[in-house]
N, CA and C atoms of all chains as a GROMACS GRO file, in nm:
protein
  525
    1MET      N    1   9.036  11.801   4.921
    1MET     CA    2   9.057  11.918   4.813
    1MET      C    3   9.133  11.852   4.732
    2ALA      N    4   9.091  11.821   4.565
    2ALA     CA    5   9.221  11.747   4.512
    2ALA      C    6   9.313  11.893   4.448
    3THR      N    7   9.417  11.870   4.427
    3THR     CA    8   9.494  11.970   4.349
    3THR      C    9   9.512  11.933   4.207
    4LEU      N   10   9.524  12.021   4.132
    4LEU     CA   11   9.500  12.017   3.966
    4LEU      C   12   9.544  11.881   3.945
    5SER      N   13   9.503  11.792   3.837
    5SER     CA   14   9.503  11.693   3.793
    5SER      C   15   9.522  11.665   3.639
    6PRO      N   16   9.643  11.610   3.579
    6PRO     CA   17   9.627  11.588   3.456
    6PRO      C   18   9.493  11.566   3.372
    7GLY      N   19   9.498  11.628   3.295
    7GLY     CA   20   9.404  11.614   3.182
    7GLY      C   21   9.234  11.706   3.227
    8ALA      N   22   9.268  11.776   3.310
    8ALA     CA   23   9.192  11.876   3.367
    8ALA      C   24   9.161  11.981   3.279
    9THR      N   25   9.069  12.063   3.296
    9THR     CA   26   9.025  12.201   3.239
    9THR      C   27   9.045  12.316   3.348
   10VAL      N   28   9.118  12.456   3.327
   10VAL     CA   29   9.119  12.488   3.458
   10VAL      C   30   9.138  12.651   3.401
   11VAL      N   31   9.033  12.734   3.453
   11VAL     CA   32   9.058  12.839   3.425
   11VAL      C   33   9.112  12.936   3.512
   12ASP      N   34   9.214  13.059   3.511
   12ASP     CA   35   9.262  13.126   3.586
   12ASP      C   36   9.198  13.270   3.540
   13ILE      N   37   9.180  13.328   3.669
   13ILE     CA   38   9.053  13.461   3.631
   13ILE      C   39   9.164  13.575   3.684
   14GLY      N   40   9.198  13.625   3.570
   14GLY     CA   41   9.297  13.798   3.609
   14GLY      C   42   9.478  13.747   3.603
   15CYS      N   43   9.438  13.657   3.479
   15CYS     CA   44   9.593  13.583   3.482
   15CYS      C   45   9.687  13.690   3.432
   16GLY      N   46   9.670  13.789   3.443
   16GLY     CA   47   9.835  13.897   3.406
   16GLY      C   48   9.901  13.831   3.329
   17ALA      N   49  10.057  13.820   3.343
   17ALA     CA   50  10.120  13.782   3.228
   17ALA      C   51  10.121  13.627   3.248
   18GLY      N   52  10.061  13.562   3.282
   18GLY     CA   53  10.065  13.440   3.334
   18GLY      C   54  10.149  13.335   3.377
   19MET      N   55  10.203  13.384   3.496
   19MET     CA   56  10.287  13.302   3.588
   19MET      C   57  10.169  13.168   3.615
   20ASP      N   58  10.105  13.227   3.730
   20ASP     CA   59  10.021  13.112   3.745
   20ASP      C   60   9.990  13.010   3.635
   21LEU      N   61   9.946  13.095   3.575
   21LEU     CA   62   9.828  12.987   3.398
   21LEU      C   63   9.925  12.872   3.400
   22MET      N   64  10.104  12.934   3.373
   22MET     CA   65  10.189  12.876   3.335
   22MET      C   66  10.206  12.721   3.395
   23LEU      N   67  10.208  12.753   3.556
   23LEU     CA   68  10.223  12.673   3.655
   23LEU      C   69  10.087  12.542   3.616
   24ALA      N   70   9.983  12.641   3.648
   24ALA     CA   71   9.876  12.548   3.561
   24ALA      C   72   9.884  12.446   3.471
   25ALA      N   73   9.894  12.495   3.359
   25ALA     CA   74   9.897  12.442   3.232
   25ALA      C   75  10.015  12.332   3.236
   26ARG      N   76  10.141  12.353   3.315
   26ARG     CA   77  10.231  12.212   3.356
   26ARG      C   78  10.149  12.113   3.436
   27ALA      N   79  10.047  12.142   3.517
   27ALA     CA   80   9.986  12.072   3.614
   27ALA      C   81   9.891  11.995   3.516
   28VAL      N   82   9.812  12.068   3.430
   28VAL     CA   83   9.725  11.951   3.401
   28VAL      C   84   9.787  11.878   3.257
   29GLY      N   85   9.929  11.933   3.244
   29GLY     CA   86   9.957  11.867   3.074
   29GLY      C   87   9.910  11.908   2.992
   30PRO      N   88   9.937  11.812   2.883
   30PRO     CA   89   9.884  11.841   2.759
   30PRO      C   90   9.763  11.784   2.702
   31ASP      N   91   9.719  11.680   2.793
   31ASP     CA   92   9.585  11.653   2.805
   31ASP      C   93   9.478  11.689   2.857
   32GLY      N   94   9.526  11.832   2.922
   32GLY     CA   95   9.432  11.948   3.029
   32GLY      C   96   9.426  12.069   2.886
   33HIS      N   97   9.370  12.122   2.967
   33HIS     CA   98   9.337  12.290   2.938
   33HIS      C   99   9.371  12.352   2.988
   34ALA      N  100   9.386  12.478   2.961
   34ALA     CA  101   9.436  12.581   3.060
   34ALA      C  102   9.406  12.721   2.996
   35ILE      N  103   9.268  12.797   3.050
   35ILE     CA  104   9.260  12.914   3.015
   35ILE      C  105   9.269  12.988   3.039
   36GLY      N  106   9.319  13.121   3.022
   36GLY     CA  107   9.386  13.282   3.116
   36GLY      C  108   9.247  13.371   3.051
   37ILE      N  109   9.210  13.426   3.145
   37ILE     CA  110   9.134  13.527   3.109
   37ILE      C  111   9.206  13.681   3.182
   38ASP      N  112   9.188  13.765   3.098
   38ASP     CA  113   9.281  13.913   3.174
   38ASP      C  114   9.192  14.023   3.060
   39MET      N  115   9.194  14.112   3.151
   39MET     CA  116   9.113  14.259   3.058
   39MET      C  117   9.191  14.316   3.016
   40THR      N  118   9.349  14.289   3.042
   40THR     CA  119   9.396  14.447   2.923
   40THR      C  120   9.512  14.365   2.826
   41GLU      N  121   9.450  14.392   2.672
   41GLU     CA  122   9.535  14.341   2.572
   41GLU      C  123   9.678  14.300   2.590
   42PRO      N  124   9.776  14.412   2.682
   42PRO     CA  125   9.860  14.372   2.692
   42PRO      C  126   9.965  14.287   2.735
   43THR      N  127   9.887  14.254   2.861
   43THR     CA  128   9.898  14.161   2.992
   43THR      C  129   9.847  14.008   2.854
   44VAL      N  130   9.747  14.030   2.848
   44VAL     CA  131   9.693  13.903   2.748
   44VAL      C  132   9.798  13.867   2.655
   45GLU      N  133   9.840  13.939   2.577
   45GLU     CA  134   9.970  13.900   2.480
   45GLU      C  135  10.095  13.862   2.535
   46ARG      N  136  10.104  13.889   2.668
   46ARG     CA  137  10.250  13.842   2.748
   46ARG      C  138  10.174  13.715   2.770
   47ALA      N  139  10.096  13.676   2.793
   47ALA     CA  140  10.081  13.518   2.846
   47ALA      C  141  10.041  13.462   2.734
   48ARG      N  142  10.002  13.498   2.626
   48ARG     CA  143  10.026  13.393   2.502
   48ARG      C  144  10.163  13.365   2.441
   49ALA      N  145  10.246  13.503   2.467
   49ALA     CA  146  10.343  13.448   2.451
   49ALA      C  147  10.468  13.331   2.553
   50SER      N  148  10.465  13.406   2.650
   50SER     CA  149  10.481  13.302   2.788
   50SER      C  150  10.435  13.103   2.693
   51ALA      N  151  10.308  13.157   2.648
   51ALA     CA  152  10.266  13.004   2.596
   51ALA      C  153  10.320  12.938   2.510
   52ARG      N  154  10.342  13.010   2.425
   52ARG     CA  155  10.447  12.991   2.309
   52ARG      C  156  10.579  12.952   2.347
   53ALA      N  157  10.612  13.056   2.394
   53ALA     CA  158  10.784  13.018   2.445
   53ALA      C  159  10.822  12.912   2.505
   54LEU      N  160  10.695  12.826   2.574
   54LEU     CA  161  10.701  12.724   2.658
   54LEU      C  162  10.634  12.574   2.577
   55GLY      N  163  10.627  12.628   2.437
   55GLY     CA  164  10.529  12.501   2.412
   55GLY      C  165  10.438  12.490   2.435
   56PHE      N  166  10.360  12.562   2.510
   56PHE     CA  167  10.205  12.529   2.565
   56PHE      C  168  10.066  12.561   2.468
   57GLY      N  169  10.079  12.452   2.386
   57GLY     CA  170   9.975  12.414   2.316
   57GLY      C  171   9.811  12.444   2.344
   58HIS      N  172   9.831  12.380   2.500
   58HIS     CA  173   9.688  12.373   2.558
   58HIS      C  174   9.628  12.478   2.616
   59VAL      N  175   9.710  12.584   2.613
   59VAL     CA  176   9.701  12.741   2.687
   59VAL      C  177   9.586  12.842   2.588
   60ASP      N  178   9.515  12.892   2.637
   60ASP     CA  179   9.408  12.954   2.568
   60ASP      C  180   9.386  13.105   2.637
   61VAL      N  181   9.439  13.202   2.604
   61VAL     CA  182   9.419  13.362   2.713
   61VAL      C  183   9.352  13.357   2.610
   62ARG      N  184   9.200  13.445   2.690
   62ARG     CA  185   9.148  13.528   2.636
   62ARG      C  186   9.142  13.664   2.692
   63PRO      N  187   9.090  13.790   2.610
   63PRO     CA  188   9.041  13.896   2.700
   63PRO      C  189   8.944  13.889   2.764
   64GLY      N  190   8.890  13.964   2.889
   64GLY     CA  191   8.761  13.921   2.932
   64GLY      C  192   8.775  13.970   3.074
   65ASP      N  193   8.667  14.032   3.133
   65ASP     CA  194   8.634  14.085   3.276
   65ASP      C  195   8.575  13.963   3.348
   66VAL      N  196   8.582  13.984   3.520
   66VAL     CA  197   8.543  13.922   3.583
   66VAL      C  198   8.394  13.891   3.629
   67LEU      N  199   8.329  13.995   3.554
   67LEU     CA  200   8.205  14.019   3.581
   67LEU      C  201   8.105  13.996   3.438
   68ASP      N  202   8.164  13.884   3.352
   68ASP     CA  203   8.129  13.849   3.254
   68ASP      C  204   8.241  13.743   3.155
   69VAL      N  205   8.315  13.638   3.226
   69VAL     CA  206   8.357  13.544   3.199
   69VAL      C  207   8.344  13.523   3.081
   70PRO      N  208   8.460  13.505   2.979
   70PRO     CA  209   8.415  13.454   2.796
   70PRO      C  210   8.418  13.307   2.834
   71VAL      N  211   8.400  13.257   2.921
   71VAL     CA  212   8.378  13.078   2.948
   71VAL      C  213   8.236  13.021   2.943
   72ASP      N  214   8.240  12.852   2.870
   72ASP     CA  215   8.090  12.808   2.853
   72ASP      C  216   8.091  12.760   3.005
   73SER      N  217   7.930  12.759   3.021
   73SER     CA  218   7.835  12.728   3.086
   73SER      C  219   7.921  12.567   3.161
   74LYS      N  220   7.950  12.545   3.307
   74LYS     CA  221   7.984  12.430   3.328
   74LYS      C  222   8.068  12.326   3.288
   75SER      N  223   8.160  12.408   3.244
   75SER     CA  224   8.272  12.325   3.137
   75SER      C  225   8.427  12.304   3.215
   76VAL      N  226   8.462  12.371   3.322
   76VAL     CA  227   8.573  12.344   3.378
   76VAL      C  228   8.609  12.273   3.512
   77ASP      N  229   8.694  12.231   3.572
   77ASP     CA  230   8.747  12.182   3.626
   77ASP      C  231   8.789  12.239   3.779
   78PHE      N  232   8.825  12.313   3.701
   78PHE     CA  233   8.887  12.438   3.838
   78PHE      C  234   8.908  12.575   3.795
   79VAL      N  235   8.842  12.664   3.903
   79VAL     CA  236   8.893  12.792   3.869
   79VAL      C  237   9.016  12.840   3.957
   80ILE      N  238   9.080  12.890   3.920
   80ILE     CA  239   9.218  12.964   4.052
   80ILE      C  240   9.236  13.106   3.970
   81SER      N  241   9.206  13.176   4.101
   81SER     CA  242   9.252  13.322   4.054
   81SER      C  243   9.278  13.400   4.183
   82ASN      N  244   9.399  13.471   4.164
   82ASN     CA  245   9.534  13.539   4.270
   82ASN      C  246   9.522  13.686   4.296
   83GLY      N  247   9.480  13.708   4.379
   83GLY     CA  248   9.498  13.861   4.427
   83GLY      C  249   9.427  13.924   4.301
   84VAL      N  250   9.309  13.901   4.276
   84VAL     CA  251   9.235  13.954   4.168
   84VAL      C  252   9.087  14.011   4.199
   85LEU      N  253   9.032  13.876   4.265
   85LEU     CA  254   8.892  13.909   4.261
   85LEU      C  255   8.859  14.037   4.415
   86ASN      N  256   8.922  14.051   4.488
   86ASN     CA  257   8.871  14.139   4.533
   86ASN      C  258   8.895  14.327   4.507
   87LEU      N  259   8.970  14.302   4.348
   87LEU     CA  260   8.928  14.429   4.310
   87LEU      C  261   8.813  14.453   4.207
   88ALA      N  262   8.741  14.317   4.215
   88ALA     CA  263   8.608  14.328   4.137
   88ALA      C  264   8.466  14.452   4.180
   89PRO      N  265   8.439  14.493   4.110
   89PRO     CA  266   8.369  14.622   4.185
   89PRO      C  267   8.223  14.532   4.227
   90ASP      N  268   8.159  14.440   4.193
   90ASP     CA  269   8.051  14.358   4.201
   90ASP      C  270   8.085  14.182   4.251
   91LYS      N  271   8.152  14.175   4.380
   91LYS     CA  272   8.192  14.081   4.379
   91LYS      C  273   8.092  13.956   4.407
   92ARG      N  274   7.959  13.970   4.463
   92ARG     CA  275   7.874  13.896   4.427
   92ARG      C  276   7.885  13.804   4.272
   93GLN      N  277   7.851  13.920   4.207
   93GLN     CA  278   7.883  13.897   4.034
   93GLN      C  279   7.996  13.788   4.033
   94ALA      N  280   8.117  13.839   4.053
   94ALA     CA  281   8.180  13.774   4.008
   94ALA      C  282   8.189  13.645   4.053
   95PHE      N  283   8.183  13.617   4.159
   95PHE     CA  284   8.150  13.480   4.240
   95PHE      C  285   8.085  13.400   4.206
   96GLY      N  286   7.959  13.448   4.160
   96GLY     CA  287   7.854  13.399   4.034
   96GLY      C  288   7.918  13.323   3.929
   97GLU      N  289   7.989  13.411   3.873
   97GLU     CA  290   8.037  13.372   3.683
   97GLU      C  291   8.156  13.242   3.730
   98VAL      N  292   8.209  13.282   3.863
   98VAL     CA  293   8.294  13.110   3.870
   98VAL      C  294   8.208  13.035   3.920
   99PHE      N  295   8.090  13.000   4.014
   99PHE     CA  296   7.965  12.937   4.020
   99PHE      C  297   7.976  12.843   3.878
  100ARG      N  298   7.952  12.990   3.785
  100ARG     CA  299   7.878  12.940   3.638
  100ARG      C  300   7.966  12.862   3.540
  101ILE      N  301   8.028  12.885   3.594
  101ILE     CA  302   8.126  12.808   3.446
  101ILE      C  303   8.206  12.664   3.526
  102LEU      N  304   8.186  12.624   3.648
  102LEU     CA  305   8.199  12.474   3.695
  102LEU      C  306   8.124  12.444   3.686
  103LYS      N  307   8.222  12.300   3.672
  103LYS     CA  308   8.092  12.164   3.641
  103LYS      C  309   8.090  12.123   3.787
  104PRO      N  310   7.989  12.034   3.744
  104PRO     CA  311   7.950  12.005   3.891
  104PRO      C  312   8.043  11.917   3.983
  105GLY      N  313   8.080  11.963   4.099
  105GLY     CA  314   8.180  11.939   4.181
  105GLY      C  315   8.336  11.969   4.133
  106GLY      N  316   8.308  12.104   4.072
  106GLY     CA  317   8.476  12.134   4.009
  106GLY      C  318   8.482  12.225   4.110
  107GLN      N  319   8.610  12.247   4.141
  107GLN     CA  320   8.680  12.371   4.255
  107GLN      C  321   8.696  12.455   4.221
  108PHE      N  322   8.713  12.561   4.334
  108PHE     CA  323   8.764  12.704   4.332
  108PHE      C  324   8.847  12.719   4.419
  109LEU      N  325   8.960  12.767   4.382
  109LEU     CA  326   9.059  12.767   4.446
  109LEU      C  327   9.136  12.908   4.455
  110SER      N  328   9.160  12.978   4.589
  110SER     CA  329   9.161  13.137   4.532
  110SER      C  330   9.275  13.204   4.634
  111GLY      N  331   9.356  13.295   4.612
  111GLY     CA  332   9.459  13.307   4.724
  111GLY      C  333   9.412  13.478   4.695
  112ASP      N  334   9.386  13.555   4.777
  112ASP     CA  335   9.317  13.707   4.783
  112ASP      C  336   9.359  13.795   4.910
  113ILE      N  337   9.330  13.908   4.956
  113ILE     CA  338   9.308  13.988   5.032
  113ILE      C  339   9.202  13.983   5.078
  114ILE      N  340   9.128  14.025   5.253
  114ILE     CA  341   9.012  14.026   5.308
  114ILE      C  342   9.048  14.130   5.430
  115VAL      N  343   8.916  14.214   5.453
  115VAL     CA  344   8.903  14.260   5.535
  115VAL      C  345   8.865  14.177   5.652
  116GLU      N  346   8.881  14.226   5.788
  116GLU     CA  347   8.828  14.135   5.860
  116GLU      C  348   8.674  14.193   5.937
  117SER      N  349   8.644  14.335   5.887
  117SER     CA  350   8.553  14.423   5.931
  117SER      C  351   8.517  14.517   5.829
  118GLU      N  352   8.369  14.553   5.840
  118GLU     CA  353   8.352  14.656   5.760
  118GLU      C  354   8.437  14.737   5.793
  119LEU      N  355   8.482  14.839   5.649
  119LEU     CA  356   8.516  14.969   5.667
  119LEU      C  357   8.448  15.099   5.599
  120SER      N  358   8.470  15.200   5.694
  120SER     CA  359   8.372  15.301   5.699
  120SER      C  360   8.368  15.362   5.537
  121GLU      N  361   8.286  15.443   5.519
  121GLU     CA  362   8.295  15.526   5.381
  121GLU      C  363   8.429  15.617   5.349
  122SER      N  364   8.422  15.707   5.460
  122SER     CA  365   8.578  15.747   5.464
  122SER      C  366   8.686  15.706   5.448
  123ILE      N  367   8.738  15.572   5.561
  123ILE     CA  368   8.796  15.544   5.522
  123ILE      C  369   8.805  15.437   5.345
  124ARG      N  370   8.717  15.419   5.332
  124ARG     CA  371   8.706  15.363   5.224
  124ARG      C  372   8.760  15.491   5.075
  125ARG      N  373   8.702  15.547   5.080
  125ARG     CA  374   8.716  15.701   5.008
  125ARG      C  375   8.852  15.788   5.061
  126ASP      N  376   8.949  15.715   5.136
  126ASP     CA  377   9.076  15.769   5.188
  126ASP      C  378   9.198  15.692   5.045
  127ILE      N  379   9.224  15.801   4.950
  127ILE     CA  380   9.290  15.711   4.841
  127ILE      C  381   9.468  15.738   4.910
  128ASP      N  382   9.481  15.783   5.024
  128ASP     CA  383   9.613  15.793   5.116
  128ASP      C  384   9.651  15.613   5.121
  129LEU      N  385   9.460  15.519   5.119
  129LEU     CA  386   9.476  15.410   5.248
  129LEU      C  387   9.521  15.320   5.110
  130TRP      N  388   9.452  15.352   4.984
  130TRP     CA  389   9.457  15.280   4.890
  130TRP      C  390   9.611  15.273   4.786
  131THR      N  391   9.697  15.369   4.806
  131THR     CA  392   9.787  15.387   4.731
  131THR      C  393   9.928  15.304   4.820
  132GLY      N  394  10.024  15.307   4.792
  132GLY     CA  395  10.153  15.260   4.857
  132GLY      C  396  10.265  15.352   4.843
  133MET      N  397   7.989  13.487   5.165
  133MET     CA  398   7.898  13.533   4.995
  133MET      C  399   7.929  13.416   4.924
  134LEU      N  400   8.046  13.385   4.913
  134LEU     CA  401   8.036  13.257   4.817
  134LEU      C  402   7.958  13.141   4.816
  135GLU      N  403   7.941  13.087   4.993
  135GLU     CA  404   7.785  13.034   4.966
  135GLU      C  405   7.672  13.106   4.975
  136SER      N  406   7.670  13.187   4.956
  136SER     CA  407   7.486  13.261   4.903
  136SER      C  408   7.482  13.273   4.715
  137VAL      N  409   7.606  13.207   4.660
  137VAL     CA  410   7.588  13.172   4.524
  137VAL      C  411   7.630  13.043   4.470
  138GLY      N  412   7.610  12.973   4.591
  138GLY     CA  413   7.573  12.807   4.597
  138GLY      C  414   7.697  12.717   4.628
  139PHE      N  415   7.840  12.796   4.646
  139PHE     CA  416   7.909  12.729   4.706
  139PHE      C  417   7.965  12.638   4.813
  140THR      N  418   7.974  12.504   4.803
  140THR     CA  419   7.943  12.434   4.926
  140THR      C  420   8.125  12.451   4.955
  141SER      N  421   8.157  12.360   5.102
  141SER     CA  422   8.239  12.294   5.132
  141SER      C  423   8.383  12.427   5.127
  142VAL      N  424   8.317  12.560   5.156
  142VAL     CA  425   8.413  12.646   5.140
  142VAL      C  426   8.488  12.686   5.310
  143ARG      N  427   8.591  12.679   5.257
  143ARG     CA  428   8.698  12.711   5.382
  143ARG      C  429   8.866  12.742   5.358
  144ILE      N  430   8.880  12.817   5.465
  144ILE     CA  431   9.020  12.922   5.439
  144ILE      C  432   9.113  12.803   5.468
  145ALA      N  433   9.196  12.747   5.389
  145ALA     CA  434   9.309  12.664   5.383
  145ALA      C  435   9.462  12.778   5.481
  146GLU      N  436   9.441  12.853   5.462
  146GLU     CA  437   9.540  12.901   5.490
  146GLU      C  438   9.552  13.068   5.499
  147TYR      N  439   9.620  13.156   5.599
  147TYR     CA  440   9.614  13.282   5.655
  147TYR      C  441   9.767  13.325   5.539
  148PHE      N  442   9.772  13.430   5.535
  148PHE     CA  443   9.925  13.512   5.514
  148PHE      C  444   9.913  13.646   5.534
  149ASP      N  445  10.057  13.701   5.528
  149ASP     CA  446  10.071  13.870   5.575
  149ASP      C  447  10.116  13.920   5.389
  150PRO      N  448  10.020  13.938   5.328
  150PRO     CA  449   9.997  13.998   5.176
  150PRO      C  450  10.128  14.154   5.208
  151PHE      N  451  10.129  14.204   5.304
  151PHE     CA  452  10.162  14.332   5.343
  151PHE      C  453  10.295  14.340   5.404
  152GLY      N  454  10.339  14.271   5.486
  152GLY     CA  455  10.452  14.241   5.574
  152GLY      C  456  10.561  14.304   5.534
  153GLY      N  457  10.636  14.401   5.535
  153GLY     CA  458  10.738  14.435   5.488
  153GLY      C  459  10.750  14.512   5.443
  154THR      N  460  10.610  14.599   5.408
  154THR     CA  461  10.570  14.667   5.292
  154THR      C  462  10.569  14.790   5.363
  155SER      N  463  10.542  14.941   5.250
  155SER     CA  464  10.554  15.023   5.318
  155SER      C  465  10.366  15.039   5.354
  156LYS      N  466  10.283  14.944   5.357
  156LYS     CA  467  10.167  14.950   5.390
  156LYS      C  468  10.119  14.829   5.511
  157GLU      N  469  10.230  14.796   5.584
  157GLU     CA  470  10.198  14.696   5.666
  157GLU      C  471  10.107  14.756   5.775
  158ARG      N  472  10.113  14.872   5.847
  158ARG     CA  473  10.114  14.944   5.938
  158ARG      C  474   9.949  14.959   5.916
  159VAL      N  475   9.904  15.007   5.818
  159VAL     CA  476   9.762  15.048   5.794
  159VAL      C  477   9.673  14.909   5.708
  160ALA      N  478   9.782  14.800   5.706
  160ALA     CA  479   9.686  14.678   5.671
  160ALA      C  480   9.645  14.636   5.832
  161ARG      N  481   9.741  14.658   5.922
  161ARG     CA  482   9.710  14.583   6.038
  161ARG      C  483   9.614  14.669   6.102
  162LYS      N  484   9.599  14.786   6.090
  162LYS     CA  485   9.508  14.871   6.167
  162LYS      C  486   9.390  14.813   6.104
  163TYR      N  487   9.362  14.776   5.983
  163TYR     CA  488   9.252  14.815   5.939
  163TYR      C  489   9.174  14.642   5.952
  164GLY      N  490   9.306  14.548   5.954
  164GLY     CA  491   9.246  14.413   5.961
  164GLY      C  492   9.241  14.324   5.806
  165VAL      N  493   9.345  14.332   5.748
  165VAL     CA  494   9.391  14.352   5.604
  165VAL      C  495   9.506  14.186   5.609
  166ARG      N  496   9.416  14.093   5.602
  166ARG     CA  497   9.499  13.990   5.588
  166ARG      C  498   9.456  13.907   5.422
  167GLY      N  499   9.591  13.814   5.406
  167GLY     CA  500   9.536  13.732   5.314
  167GLY      C  501   9.474  13.614   5.324
  168VAL      N  502   9.440  13.546   5.235
  168VAL     CA  503   9.369  13.438   5.283
  168VAL      C  504   9.369  13.318   5.132
  169ASN      N  505   9.393  13.224   5.181
  169ASN     CA  506   9.406  13.090   5.004
  169ASN      C  507   9.247  13.001   5.083
  170VAL      N  508   9.158  13.027   4.947
  170VAL     CA  509   9.012  12.999   5.000
  170VAL      C  510   9.003  12.865   4.884
  171GLN      N  511   8.939  12.809   4.946
  171GLN     CA  512   8.881  12.639   4.860
  171GLN      C  513   8.764  12.610   4.872
  172ALA      N  514   8.691  12.620   4.763
  172ALA     CA  515   8.541  12.604   4.737
  172ALA      C  516   8.481  12.471   4.622
  173LEU      N  517   8.392  12.425   4.690
  173LEU     CA  518   8.314  12.311   4.585
  173LEU      C  519   8.199  12.366   4.533
  174GLY      N  520   8.216  12.332   4.355
  174GLY     CA  521   8.106  12.444   4.258
  174GLY      C  522   7.964  12.378   4.270
  175PRO      N  523   7.910  12.348   4.190
  175PRO     CA  524   7.815  12.309   4.203
  175PRO      C  525   7.788  12.137   4.190
   0.00000   0.00000   0.00000
């Protein structure tokens, strides 16, 4: 697997305030394109503000949902996501969206949490297990 | 699941402990919650 390369197009799904997006933008450089997707307007605005503060004209932050990613099909070299896809209500659709927007040979790089076995319905519905 | 939507060369590059040292460490251990860095090739 390659790392993010200069000139590449990268999408960060669930970019939040943009920390990983800015690192990706630095990696692909001004000849590349870094697109952040987040579902809340305040975080979209924060990520845009970070890009402006860093002078990153090649960063584009869009409001959107992981189940309907506002990016053209087969248009990006890398999709990254950090701690977001586990929250998707339909993970198959979310992964399908990632697959749809990747160019042939494109790469998906994700850091997230998993459970090693199927959890019972009673465990899934226990709110005390969901909260910190 | 990644392979079922078309990804190939799916691999877990690294495991990490996302809840170590937090108030949910015991629960995470009990239910097998782990952090993973995953890489996969698209179409």
